[in-house]
C-alpha positions in Angstrom: 53.0 154.6 -35.7 54.9 156.5 -32.8 56.1 159.9 -33.4 59.3 158.7 -32.3 59.7 156.2 -35.2 61.7 158.2 -37.9 61.6 155.1 -40.4 58.5 154.3 -42.4 56.9 150.7 -42.4 57.5 150.5 -46.2 61.3 151.3 -45.5 61.7 148.7 -42.9 59.9 146.0 -45.0 62.5 146.3 -47.7 65.5 147.6 -45.7 68.8 146.1 -46.6 70.5 146.8 -43.3 68.1 148.2 -40.5 71.3 147.9 -38.6 71.8 149.0 -35.0 68.1 150.3 -34.7 65.9 149.7 -31.9 68.1 149.9 -28.9 65.3 149.0 -26.6 64.7 145.8 -28.3 64.9 142.8 -25.9 66.9 140.4 -27.9 70.6 140.7 -28.1 71.1 142.4 -24.7 71.5 141.3 -21.3 68.1 140.3 -19.6 66.9 139.9 -16.1 63.2 140.7 -17.0 61.1 142.2 -19.8 60.2 145.9 -20.4 57.2 147.7 -21.7 57.9 149.5 -24.9 55.7 152.4 -26.2 52.6 151.5 -28.4 52.1 152.6 -31.8 49.4 152.4 -34.6 50.1 150.0 -37.3 49.3 150.7 -41.0 46.3 148.4 -40.5 44.9 150.6 -37.8 45.5 148.0 -34.9 47.6 149.0 -31.9 50.8 147.3 -32.0 52.9 147.4 -28.7 56.2 147.8 -30.6 58.0 150.3 -32.9 59.2 148.8 -36.2 62.8 149.4 -35.1 61.9 146.9 -32.2 60.2 144.5 -34.4 63.0 144.6 -37.0 66.0 145.0 -35.1 69.3 143.6 -36.3 70.3 142.7 -32.6 72.4 139.9 -31.9 70.7 136.6 -32.8 71.3 135.2 -29.3 70.2 137.0 -26.3 72.3 136.8 -23.0 70.8 135.6 -20.0 72.2 136.2 -16.7 71.1 134.8 -13.3 67.8 133.4 -15.2 66.9 130.3 -12.9 64.3 129.1 -15.3 66.8 128.3 -18.2 67.0 124.5 -18.8 68.5 123.8 -22.3 67.7 120.1 -23.2 70.8 117.9 -24.6 70.0 114.8 -26.1 69.0 112.9 -29.3 65.4 112.6 -31.2 63.4 110.3 -28.8 66.3 109.8 -26.4 65.4 112.0 -23.5 67.7 114.7 -22.3 69.9 116.3 -19.7 69.2 120.0 -19.3 72.0 122.6 -19.0 70.8 125.3 -16.6 71.3 129.0 -16.8 74.4 128.9 -14.4 76.1 126.0 -16.3 74.8 123.3 -13.9 73.2 119.9 -15.2 69.5 119.6 -14.1 66.4 117.6 -15.1 68.0 114.2 -15.8 65.3 112.9 -18.0 67.4 109.8 -19.7 65.3 107.0 -18.1 62.5 107.0 -20.8 60.1 109.2 -18.7 59.6 112.9 -17.6 61.7 113.9 -14.7 61.6 117.6 -14.0 63.6 118.8 -11.1 65.4 115.5 -10.9 69.1 115.8 -10.2 71.8 113.0 -9.9 73.5 113.9 -6.7 77.2 114.9 -6.9 77.1 114.9 -10.6 78.9 118.3 -11.5 82.2 119.7 -12.8 84.9 121.2 -10.7 87.9 123.3 -11.7 91.3 123.0 -9.9 93.8 125.6 -10.8 97.3 126.6 -9.6 99.4 129.1 -10.9 103.4 128.4 -10.9 104.5 129.5 -7.4 101.0 130.1 -6.2 98.2 128.6 -4.3 95.9 126.0 -5.5 92.1 126.8 -5.8 89.0 124.9 -6.6 85.6 126.1 -8.2 82.5 124.3 -9.1 82.1 125.3 -12.8 78.8 127.1 -12.3 77.6 130.4 -11.6 76.7 131.0 -8.1 73.7 129.4 -6.6 70.7 131.8 -6.6 68.0 132.4 -3.9 65.9 131.5 -2.4 68.2 129.5 -0.1 65.3 127.7 1.7 65.4 124.2 3.2 64.4 122.6 6.6 68.0 121.2 6.8 69.7 124.2 5.4 70.2 124.9 1.5 70.7 121.8 -0.7 74.4 120.7 -0.9 74.0 117.7 -3.1 75.3 119.2 -6.4 78.3 120.8 -4.8 76.4 124.0 -3.7 78.6 124.3 -0.7 81.9 124.5 -2.6 83.1 127.8 -4.0 81.6 128.7 -7.3 82.7 131.0 -10.2 81.3 134.5 -9.6 79.2 135.0 -12.8 77.6 133.1 -15.7 76.4 134.5 -18.9 74.2 132.0 -20.8 73.1 132.2 -24.4 72.2 129.6 -27.1 70.7 128.7 -30.3 69.4 125.1 -30.3 71.1 122.9 -30.3 74.3 124.6 -29.2 74.5 126.5 -25.7 77.3 128.6 -24.5 78.1 129.7 -21.0 80.8 132.2 -20.3 82.0 132.3 -16.7 83.6 135.1 -14.9 85.8 135.0 -11.7 88.4 137.8 -11.4 90.1 135.9 -8.5 91.4 133.1 -10.8 94.4 133.2 -13.4 92.1 131.6 -16.0 88.9 132.3 -17.7 86.5 129.4 -18.3 83.7 128.9 -20.9 81.4 126.0 -21.8 79.8 125.0 -25.0 77.4 122.1 -25.0 75.6 120.6 -27.9 74.0 117.6 -29.2 74.4 116.6 -32.8 71.6 117.9 -34.8 71.6 117.5 -38.7 68.4 118.2 -40.3 67.3 115.3 -42.8 69.9 113.0 -41.0 67.8 111.0 -38.4 70.8 108.5 -37.4 73.1 111.4 -36.5 70.3 113.4 -34.8 69.1 110.7 -32.5 72.3 109.8 -30.5 71.7 109.5 -26.7 74.6 111.8 -26.1 75.4 115.3 -24.9 79.0 117.0 -25.5 80.4 119.4 -23.4 83.4 121.4 -24.4 85.1 123.5 -21.6 87.4 126.3 -22.9 90.2 127.4 -20.4 92.5 130.2 -21.0 95.4 131.5 -19.0 95.1 135.3 -19.0 98.0 135.5 -16.3 101.8 136.1 -16.9 102.7 132.8 -15.2 102.3 129.1 -16.3 99.1 127.6 -14.8 98.2 123.9 -14.0 94.5 123.0 -14.0 92.2 120.0 -13.9 88.5 119.6 -14.7 86.9 116.9 -12.7 83.6 115.6 -13.9 81.8 113.5 -11.2 78.8 111.4 -11.9 76.5 109.0 -9.9 76.1 105.6 -11.3 72.4 105.9 -11.7 71.8 102.6 -13.6 68.6 101.2 -12.1 67.1 104.5 -11.2 63.5 105.1 -12.5 63.6 108.7 -12.1 60.4 108.7 -9.9 61.9 109.5 -6.6 64.2 112.3 -5.5 67.5 110.8 -4.6 69.3 111.8 -1.3 73.0 111.9 -2.1 74.2 111.8 1.4 72.1 108.6 2.3 72.1 107.2 -1.3 69.6 104.4 -1.6 67.2 103.4 -4.1 65.5 100.1 -4.7 66.6 100.0 -8.3 70.2 100.2 -7.4 72.6 97.2 -6.9 75.3 95.6 -8.7 76.4 98.9 -9.9 80.0 99.1 -11.1 82.1 101.6 -12.7 85.2 100.8 -14.7 87.8 102.9 -16.4 88.2 102.2 -20.1 90.3 103.3 -22.9 89.7 103.7 -26.6 91.4 105.1 -29.7 92.3 108.7 -28.8 89.8 108.7 -25.8 89.4 107.2 -22.3 86.6 107.4 -19.8 84.4 105.7 -17.1 81.7 103.1 -17.9 78.7 103.0 -15.4 77.1 99.6 -15.6 75.0 97.4 -13.4 74.8 93.5 -13.3 71.4 93.4 -11.6 69.0 93.2 -14.7 68.4 91.3 -17.7 68.8 93.0 -21.0 65.0 93.3 -21.5 64.3 94.8 -18.1 63.5 98.6 -18.6 65.9 99.5 -15.7 68.7 97.8 -17.5 71.3 100.0 -19.3 74.4 102.0 -18.8 76.0 105.4 -18.6 79.4 106.4 -20.1 81.5 109.5 -19.8 84.7 109.9 -21.7 87.3 112.5 -22.7 89.5 113.2 -25.7 92.2 114.7 -23.4 95.6 113.0 -23.4 96.2 113.4 -19.6 93.7 112.5 -17.0 93.2 110.8 -13.7 90.0 109.0 -12.3 88.3 107.6 -9.5 85.8 104.7 -10.2 84.4 104.8 -6.6 84.5 107.5 -3.9 85.7 106.5 -0.6 83.0 105.7 2.1 82.8 106.6 5.7 80.2 107.8 8.2 78.2 111.0 7.7 79.2 112.7 4.8 83.0 111.7 5.0 82.9 110.3 1.3 82.3 113.9 0.0 84.8 115.4 2.4 87.6 113.0 1.4 86.9 113.7 -2.3 87.1 117.5 -1.8 90.4 117.1 0.1 91.9 114.8 -2.4 90.9 116.9 -5.3 91.9 120.2 -3.8 95.3 118.9 -2.9 96.8 118.6 -6.3 93.8 118.4 -8.8 94.4 114.7 -9.3 92.4 111.6 -8.3 93.6 108.0 -7.5 91.7 104.7 -7.0 93.0 103.1 -3.8 91.4 99.9 -4.9 89.3 98.4 -7.9 85.7 99.3 -8.0 83.4 96.6 -6.9 79.7 96.0 -7.6 77.7 97.8 -5.1 75.4 96.3 -2.5 71.6 95.7 -3.2 69.9 99.3 -3.1 73.2 101.2 -3.3 75.3 102.8 -5.9 78.4 105.0 -5.9 80.0 108.1 -7.5 82.8 108.4 -9.9 85.0 111.1 -11.4 87.1 111.6 -14.6 89.6 114.4 -14.4 91.6 115.5 -17.3 94.5 118.0 -16.5 96.8 120.3 -18.5 99.3 123.1 -18.1 98.9 126.3 -20.0 101.8 128.8 -20.6 100.9 132.5 -20.2 98.1 133.6 -22.9 97.6 129.8 -23.8 94.2 128.2 -24.0 92.8 124.8 -24.5 89.6 123.0 -24.8 88.6 119.8 -22.5 86.0 117.9 -24.3 83.6 115.4 -22.5 81.1 113.0 -24.2 78.3 111.9 -21.9 76.2 109.1 -23.2 73.2 106.9 -21.8 71.8 103.7 -22.9 68.4 102.6 -21.6 67.1 100.7 -24.6 63.8 99.2 -23.4 60.9 101.3 -22.1 57.7 100.1 -21.1 54.0 101.4 -21.6 53.1 102.9 -18.2 50.7 105.6 -19.5 47.9 102.9 -20.1 48.1 101.8 -16.5 44.4 100.9 -16.4 44.4 98.8 -19.8 45.6 95.2 -19.2 46.2 94.8 -22.9 48.6 97.5 -23.1 50.0 98.1 -19.6 53.6 97.1 -19.1 54.2 96.2 -22.9 58.0 96.7 -23.6 59.0 99.0 -26.4 62.6 99.1 -27.8 64.0 102.6 -28.5 65.6 103.0 -32.0 69.1 103.6 -30.5 68.7 100.3 -28.7 68.7 98.7 -32.2 71.9 100.6 -33.2 74.2 100.2 -30.3 74.8 97.8 -27.4 75.9 100.0 -24.6 76.5 103.7 -23.7 80.2 103.1 -24.0 79.5 102.3 -27.7 77.4 105.2 -28.2 80.0 107.4 -26.7 82.8 105.8 -28.6 80.9 106.2 -31.9 80.2 110.0 -31.0 83.9 110.5 -30.0 85.3 108.9 -33.1 82.9 110.9 -35.3 83.0 114.0 -33.3 84.7 116.3 -35.9 82.3 115.4 -38.4 79.1 115.6 -36.2 80.2 118.9 -34.9 80.9 120.2 -38.3 77.5 119.3 -39.6 75.7 120.7 -36.7 77.6 124.1 -36.7 77.0 124.2 -40.5 73.2 123.9 -39.7 73.4 126.5 -36.9 75.5 128.9 -39.0 73.1 128.6 -42.0 70.0 129.1 -39.7 71.6 132.1 -38.0 72.5 133.7 -41.3 68.9 134.3 -41.9 67.8 138.0 -41.8 64.5 137.3 -40.1 64.1 138.9 -36.5 66.2 137.3 -33.7 63.1 136.2 -31.6 61.7 134.5 -34.8 64.9 132.5 -35.1 64.8 131.6 -31.3 61.1 130.6 -31.6 62.0 128.2 -34.4 65.1 126.6 -32.9 64.1 126.5 -29.2 60.8 124.6 -29.9 62.6 122.3 -32.2 64.2 120.9 -29.1 60.7 119.3 -28.3 61.8 116.6 -30.7 64.6 115.6 -28.2 62.4 115.7 -25.1 60.3 112.9 -23.5 57.3 114.1 -25.3 58.8 112.2 -28.5 59.8 108.7 -28.9 61.7 107.0 -31.7 61.1 103.2 -31.5 62.7 100.4 -33.5 62.1 100.6 -37.2 62.2 104.4 -37.0 58.5 104.5 -35.6 57.9 107.9 -34.3 55.4 108.5 -31.7 54.6 111.6 -29.6 52.6 112.5 -26.5 51.0 116.0 -26.5 53.5 117.0 -23.8 55.2 116.0 -20.5 54.0 116.6 -16.9 57.0 116.9 -14.3 56.7 113.2 -13.6 54.6 111.6 -16.4 53.6 111.9 -19.9 50.4 113.9 -21.0 48.2 113.0 -23.9 49.2 109.7 -25.4 50.3 109.2 -28.7 50.2 111.2 -31.9 47.0 113.2 -31.1 46.2 114.3 -34.5 44.5 117.5 -33.7 47.5 118.9 -31.7 49.8 117.8 -34.3 47.9 119.8 -36.9 49.8 122.9 -35.8 53.3 121.5 -35.9 55.5 122.1 -38.8 59.1 121.5 -37.6 59.3 117.8 -38.0 57.7 117.8 -41.4 60.4 120.0 -42.7 63.5 119.1 -40.7 62.9 115.3 -40.5 60.2 114.6 -43.0 61.1 110.8 -42.9 59.7 110.7 -39.3 56.6 112.6 -40.2 55.9 110.0 -43.0 56.2 107.6 -40.2 53.2 109.2 -38.6 51.1 109.1 -41.7 51.7 105.5 -41.8 50.3 105.1 -38.4 47.3 107.5 -39.2 46.3 105.7 -42.5 47.5 102.1 -42.1 46.8 101.5 -38.2 44.2 104.1 -36.9 41.3 103.9 -39.6 38.2 102.2 -38.3 35.9 100.0 -40.0 33.1 103.0 -40.1 35.8 105.1 -41.9 36.6 107.4 -38.9 40.1 107.6 -37.6 41.2 107.1 -34.1 43.0 110.4 -33.2 45.3 108.7 -30.7 47.4 105.8 -31.3 47.8 103.0 -28.7 51.3 101.7 -28.7 52.4 99.0 -29.5 50.4 99.2 -32.6 48.2 96.5 -33.8 46.8 95.4 -30.4 43.8 97.6 -30.2 42.5 101.0 -31.2 41.0 103.7 -29.3 37.2 103.7 -29.4 36.5 107.3 -28.4 34.7 109.5 -30.9 36.7 110.8 -33.9 38.0 114.5 -34.0 36.8 116.4 -36.8 39.8 118.8 -36.8 42.4 116.0 -36.5 40.8 113.9 -39.2 40.8 116.7 -41.7 44.1 117.9 -40.7 45.6 114.5 -41.3 44.6 114.6 -44.8 46.1 117.9 -45.3 49.4 116.6 -43.6 49.4 113.7 -46.0 49.3 116.0 -48.9 52.2 117.9 -47.3 54.4 114.8 -46.9 53.5 113.8 -50.5 54.7 117.2 -51.8 57.9 117.3 -49.7 58.9 113.6 -50.5 57.5 113.5 -54.2 57.0 109.8 -53.4 54.1 108.7 -55.6 54.0 105.1 -54.5 53.6 106.5 -50.7 50.6 108.5 -51.9 49.1 105.6 -53.7 49.4 103.3 -50.6 47.7 105.9 -48.3 45.0 107.2 -50.8 42.4 104.6 -50.3 42.2 105.2 -46.7 42.5 109.1 -47.0 39.7 109.0 -49.3 37.5 107.0 -46.6 38.7 109.4 -44.0 37.4 112.4 -46.1 34.2 111.0 -47.0 33.3 110.0 -43.5 32.5 113.7 -43.1 29.3 113.1 -45.1 28.0 110.8 -42.6 28.2 113.0 -39.5 29.9 116.3 -39.9 28.5 117.4 -43.3 25.5 115.2 -43.6 23.7 117.7 -45.9 26.8 117.9 -48.3 26.7 121.7 -48.3 30.6 122.0 -47.7 30.1 123.2 -44.2 30.6 121.0 -41.2 27.7 121.2 -38.6 27.3 117.8 -36.8 29.0 116.9 -33.6 32.5 117.9 -34.0 35.0 116.8 -31.3 38.1 119.0 -31.4 41.4 120.2 -30.0 39.6 122.0 -27.1 38.6 118.6 -25.8 35.0 119.4 -26.3 32.4 119.1 -29.1 31.3 122.2 -31.3 27.7 121.8 -32.6 26.8 123.8 -35.6 28.5 125.5 -38.7 31.8 127.2 -37.6 34.9 128.4 -39.4 37.4 126.5 -37.8 36.3 123.2 -38.7 34.9 124.2 -42.1 38.3 125.7 -43.2 40.1 122.5 -42.3 37.3 120.6 -44.2 37.8 122.9 -47.3 41.5 122.6 -47.1 41.3 118.7 -46.8 38.9 118.8 -49.9 41.3 120.8 -52.1 44.2 118.7 -51.0 42.2 115.5 -51.8 41.0 116.9 -55.1 44.7 117.1 -56.2 45.9 113.9 -54.7 42.9 112.1 -56.3 44.0 113.4 -59.7 47.5 112.3 -59.0 46.4 108.8 -58.5 43.9 108.7 -61.4 40.8 109.1 -59.5 39.2 111.9 -61.6 35.6 111.3 -60.4 36.6 111.8 -56.8 38.5 114.9 -57.8 35.5 116.4 -59.6 33.2 115.8 -56.7 35.7 117.2 -54.1 36.1 120.2 -56.2 32.3 120.8 -56.5 31.8 120.3 -52.8 34.6 122.6 -51.9 33.4 125.4 -54.1 30.0 125.1 -52.5 31.5 125.1 -49.1 33.6 128.3 -49.9 30.3 130.1 -50.7 28.4 128.7 -47.6 31.0 129.5 -45.1 30.1 133.2 -45.9 26.8 132.7 -44.1 28.8 132.8 -41.0 30.5 136.2 -41.8 29.4 139.0 -39.4 31.1 141.8 -41.3 34.3 141.5 -39.2 35.0 137.8 -38.7 33.3 134.5 -39.0 31.1 133.1 -36.1 29.5 129.7 -35.0 25.9 129.2 -35.8 25.1 126.9 -32.8 22.6 124.1 -33.4 19.3 124.5 -31.5 19.3 122.1 -28.7 16.3 120.4 -30.0 18.1 119.5 -33.2 21.2 118.0 -32.0 21.9 114.4 -32.6 24.3 111.8 -30.9 27.3 110.5 -33.0 26.6 106.7 -32.9 28.1 104.6 -31.6 30.3 106.9 -29.8 27.9 108.8 -27.7 26.4 106.8 -24.8 22.8 106.9 -23.4 23.6 109.8 -21.1 25.4 111.8 -23.9 23.0 114.9 -23.4 24.2 115.4 -19.8 27.6 115.9 -21.3 26.8 118.8 -23.6 23.6 120.4 -22.2 23.3 122.7 -19.1 19.9 124.5 -18.2 18.6 123.9 -21.7 21.6 125.2 -23.5 24.6 123.6 -25.2 27.6 123.9 -23.3 31.2 124.8 -24.4 30.4 126.6 -27.7 31.8 129.9 -28.9 28.7 131.3 -30.9 29.4 134.9 -31.5 32.8 135.0 -30.3 35.9 135.9 -32.3 37.9 132.6 -32.2 41.7 132.9 -32.6 41.6 129.6 -34.5 38.7 130.3 -36.8 41.0 130.5 -39.9 43.1 127.4 -38.9 42.5 125.4 -42.0 43.2 128.5 -44.2 46.5 129.0 -42.3 47.4 125.3 -43.3 46.4 126.0 -46.8 48.6 129.0 -46.9 51.5 126.9 -45.6 50.9 124.4 -48.3 50.0 126.8 -51.2 46.4 125.6 -51.5 43.6 127.8 -52.8 40.5 126.8 -50.8 38.4 129.4 -52.7 37.5 131.2 -49.3 37.1 135.0 -49.8 40.6 136.3 -49.1 39.4 139.8 -48.1 37.3 138.4 -45.3 40.3 136.0 -44.3 42.5 139.2 -44.0 39.7 141.0 -42.1 39.2 138.0 -39.7 42.8 137.9 -39.0 42.7 141.7 -38.2 39.8 141.3 -35.9 41.6 138.2 -34.1 44.5 140.5 -33.3 42.4 143.5 -32.5 40.2 141.7 -30.1 42.2 138.8 -28.7 45.7 140.1 -28.4 46.1 141.7 -24.9 48.9 144.1 -24.1 48.6 143.1 -20.4 46.5 140.9 -18.2 46.0 143.1 -15.3 42.2 143.2 -15.5 41.8 139.9 -17.3 39.7 137.6 -15.1 40.6 133.9 -15.9 39.3 130.6 -14.1 41.3 128.6 -16.4 44.9 127.7 -16.5 47.3 130.6 -16.6 50.0 131.1 -19.3 50.2 134.9 -19.3 49.4 137.1 -16.3 50.2 140.7 -15.0 52.2 142.8 -17.5 52.6 140.0 -20.0 51.3 140.1 -23.7 49.5 137.2 -25.3 46.7 136.2 -27.6 43.5 134.8 -25.9 41.9 131.8 -27.5 38.7 133.6 -27.9 36.8 136.9 -27.1 33.2 138.3 -27.4 33.8 141.8 -28.7 30.0 142.0 -29.6 28.8 140.3 -26.4 27.0 137.0 -26.3 29.7 135.2 -24.3 28.1 131.8 -23.2 27.7 131.1 -19.5 29.8 128.1 -20.1 32.0 128.8 -23.1 34.6 126.2 -24.5 36.7 125.3 -21.6 40.0 127.0 -22.6 38.9 130.2 -24.1 40.4 132.6 -21.7 43.9 130.9 -22.1 47.0 131.7 -24.0 48.5 128.8 -26.0 52.0 129.5 -27.8 51.0 127.2 -30.5 47.9 129.0 -31.7 49.7 132.3 -31.1 52.5 131.1 -33.7 49.7 129.9 -36.1 47.9 133.2 -35.9 51.2 135.1 -36.3 52.2 133.2 -39.2 48.9 133.6 -40.9 48.8 137.4 -40.1 52.3 137.4 -42.0 51.1 135.4 -45.1 48.2 138.0 -45.3 50.4 141.0 -45.1 49.7 142.1 -41.4 53.4 141.7 -40.6 53.8 144.0 -37.7 50.8 142.2 -36.0 52.1 138.8 -36.6 55.7 139.8 -35.4 54.4 141.5 -32.4 52.7 138.2 -31.3 56.1 136.3 -31.6 57.9 139.0 -29.7 55.3 138.8 -27.0 56.0 135.1 -26.5 59.8 135.6 -26.4 59.2 138.2 -23.7 57.1 135.7 -21.7 59.7 133.0 -21.9 62.8 135.3 -21.0 64.6 132.7 -18.8 63.4 134.7 -15.5 59.8 134.3 -16.0 59.8 131.0 -17.9 62.3 128.7 -19.8 62.8 129.7 -23.4 63.4 126.1 -24.3 60.2 124.8 -22.8 56.9 126.5 -24.0 54.1 124.9 -21.9 50.4 124.1 -22.6 49.1 120.9 -21.2 52.6 120.0 -20.0 56.3 120.6 -20.7 57.7 120.9 -24.2 54.3 120.8 -25.7 53.8 119.7 -29.2 51.7 122.5 -30.7 54.5 125.1 -30.1 56.2 123.6 -33.0 53.8 125.7 -35.2 56.8 128.3 -34.6 58.2 126.9 -37.8 55.5 128.2 -39.8 56.5 131.7 -38.9 60.0 131.1 -40.7 57.8 129.8 -43.6 55.6 132.9 -43.9 58.4 135.4 -43.5 60.4 133.8 -46.2 57.6 132.8 -48.4 59.1 129.5 -48.9 57.3 126.5 -50.3 58.6 123.3 -51.9 57.2 120.6 -54.0 59.2 117.7 -54.8 56.3 116.5 -57.0 56.6 119.6 -59.3 60.4 120.0 -58.5 59.7 123.6 -57.6 60.7 126.0 -55.0 59.1 129.3 -54.0 60.8 132.2 -52.2 58.8 135.3 -51.5 60.2 137.2 -48.6 57.7 139.3 -46.7 60.4 141.7 -45.1 63.8 143.1 -46.2 63.3 141.8 -49.7 66.0 144.1 -51.0 68.5 142.2 -49.0 67.2 139.0 -47.6 68.6 135.5 -46.8 66.9 132.4 -44.9 67.5 128.8 -44.1 65.4 126.4 -46.1 64.8 122.7 -45.9 63.5 121.1 -49.1 62.8 117.4 -48.6 66.2 116.0 -49.5 68.2 119.1 -48.9 68.7 122.1 -47.0 70.6 125.3 -47.3 70.7 129.1 -47.7 68.6 131.3 -49.9 69.7 134.8 -50.5 68.5 137.6 -52.7 69.1 141.2 -53.7 66.2 143.2 -55.2 66.6 146.7 -56.6 64.3 148.8 -59.1 62.3 145.8 -60.2 65.3 143.3 -60.9 66.5 140.7 -58.6 69.6 138.7 -57.8 69.0 135.3 -56.2 71.0 132.7 -54.9 70.2 129.1 -53.9 73.0 127.3 -51.8 72.8 123.7 -51.1 74.5 122.9 -47.8 73.4 119.3 -47.2 72.0 116.6 -49.4 70.8 117.1 -52.9 67.8 118.6 -54.6 66.4 118.8 -58.2 64.6 121.7 -59.4 62.8 122.7 -62.6 61.3 125.9 -61.5 61.8 128.9 -58.9 58.8 131.0 -58.1 60.1 134.4 -56.9 58.8 137.7 -56.0 55.8 139.4 -57.6 57.5 142.8 -57.5 60.0 141.9 -60.3 59.3 143.8 -63.4 62.1 142.2 -65.4 61.7 140.6 -68.9 64.7 138.3 -68.9 66.6 136.0 -66.5 70.1 134.4 -66.5 70.5 131.4 -64.6 73.9 130.0 -63.8 74.1 126.3 -62.8 76.1 124.4 -60.2 78.7 123.8 -62.9 79.2 127.5 -63.5 77.4 127.4 -66.9 74.2 129.1 -68.1 71.1 127.1 -67.9 68.3 127.9 -70.5 65.2 129.2 -68.9 62.0 131.2 -69.5 60.5 133.8 -67.4 56.9 133.9 -66.8 54.8 136.4 -64.8 51.9 134.9 -63.0 49.5 136.2 -60.5 51.3 134.6 -57.5 54.9 135.8 -58.8 57.5 135.4 -61.3 58.3 132.0 -62.5 61.7 131.0 -63.6 61.3 127.8 -65.5 64.5 125.9 -66.5 64.6 124.0 -69.8 66.1 121.1 -68.1 66.2 119.7 -64.5 69.0 121.2 -62.3 70.4 119.2 -59.5 72.1 120.8 -56.6 74.4 118.7 -54.2 75.9 119.8 -51.1 78.4 122.6 -51.7 76.7 123.7 -55.0 74.6 126.7 -55.8 72.1 128.0 -58.3 72.1 131.8 -59.3 69.2 133.8 -60.8 69.6 137.4 -62.1 66.7 139.1 -63.8 67.0 142.0 -66.1 
């Protein structure tokens, strides 16, 4: 540890305050770029590039980003696509048309402020921070989002998903302006969380000593018919999808707005749809069509009209546009503020493009062009209906969303961990994910700028994700339905990608060993979270087939270790025994052992247990004293996986007499992947825990780089120069193959989060936290977008492994089957609190621990949950416990010491509903 560090590791781990320490911590202060803190030696002997003060600082839970051009905060519902809010407060990346569309903007779609103090001069500003360099362009700098109009002088951005806030500054104005933007996000409530909508709340305060009149004009292109492929030219606006575009002014109960439609398309056309913008303000003006003219006269006329008095007037009713053309419209609420008075102007922006088509199988005639209906298309008939629904329920939706955010931010884990969890939950709203009719959830691996990457439900990538499973378990179960009811093949293998719509055909590519084993562990997770015995019974026959397929190819000698041809998440095949596949295999065996007993298949449970125990011993043959390695199968002994390998299969895997794309003697960051998943689930695989911990220490020591100045990388670049990150693999003892597996020199956030969480589970807390903090520094808004962690594309699924870091730090597990919850925090145990999601409820857990006794409180803030047992810290030395139920009465209980902690067992089931709490005091 650094000599400058005055507080011990032990003190920080159990600190009840740790307040105001670590002034150099990145989170909670204004950022322009990262900094390089001093290295220190951890308790485990590894070099950690942060002090404990920096790792456990109680800095503000939201970092403020100034002039950070990479910021794009996605706003939208689950599976609806998004509009992003930029770091200056601008609208960017209009991805609402059922496909990725990075860098696409709708011309002249921005918000402008008109303000006039009594007796003073009128002024207009675009409600954004100033445009930032570079100001390049062959025709001058871009002007199509109002860049040439006066802007506010400064913007400060911060956000915890799903709420973003921008504070603007302009000393020349008599008012201050702020923006709060969000989309409804209520864990466990899919309907409220899947609205195709974004809410913008502009706060305006008069800080002068005179009354002030102001108006906010939200202008919007009628983009119905746009396919989001081309870049639109706002001055010469043409697109083949446009035509018949019409904007009308409409009123509802306590709101009014503009309804942007088109009469060009039939309802089943993917280009058919609508957009709506409404306000809850009482006073407003509008223009449903900007006046035309030559050159850019339409723009000049609009600026002149709005600048004059902050009001707009339709000179004639809007008419459907000519074919290939569309028009702009504006909604402009206005108000008068007395000195010191403030008000909020609320806009609700909704979109409705209910039909999408399968374009990602563009070479498959059976699937190409198939039309798919978005789930929101079965609930609503238009964007106006979506906007109206949202406006009418806005107080409720906002309250639930804020309650989640407040509960989440009350967690006493480091701010950069909270950011990692919340920011990557936004992936569920991006075009990575689809929510189709019947609440069928599908997802790509990620998104390119213009198209999707890695079609559907790639099982080995989704092995890492934990956020959906805990926040929206109903949708995660939908994926298990797809896995076990639609993707099982006649030979008992599983197609690891789904071809949508389901039921037409299956992918005939070789099965993925990691994906198939991980899917069995995921089934166990979904059963535990839901407690649904019928769900398990329905899935079990095919889950059993999927597990026992291993004995045909991957573990043909039934020694509990995988040796056969193992396709995996690195898009290649491992040949020979290796720890990554084997730990997943052992995890699947353990999960299946428990599930088999639950459904009455005792014979299977016994065979799985015996094989797992054999495998837990045999994996030790891969131990080199510091970590587990791969025993590569000799070339002469490799066999094809029939019928998936063609006649020329050897050309794919052999070069110069050697197997390509193996890791052999290398230290693989994913080597303990199955053990990480087992720790998340609370499964004992039987693997030597001392060796697990040493392996993780070796992974950190060898693969976590403090900078990349001297790292040669011919592969994709996700970390560079002075940045820190975890390599996928290294060869500390030599033996690097001439052609190692193809991504070995890269840095993937999903694997970083997995390793970080596992380090924390195993007590290597500073190492785990340093990995998460390094990611936060790389995604600082200047270098990269914090709300878009990239692997093979934007909003990459694997990054949702970040949720497991929260699980590890809180020691939280939940079983609806056993009606039990576990809380065993790894840091600040003396004064700890954390958000939890437990299948049918979520809330806040808090504890105070002192001198071996504990006071713990479980607050249910949404839903309801039933419990029979709480498993708490193993540091408690108390003999008795007092439990106070939600009715304020004592609940009879027994206190039992276990190797894994102290179990508080209730004499009868306790049900907690929203607003209720359960308190435990030991003595």
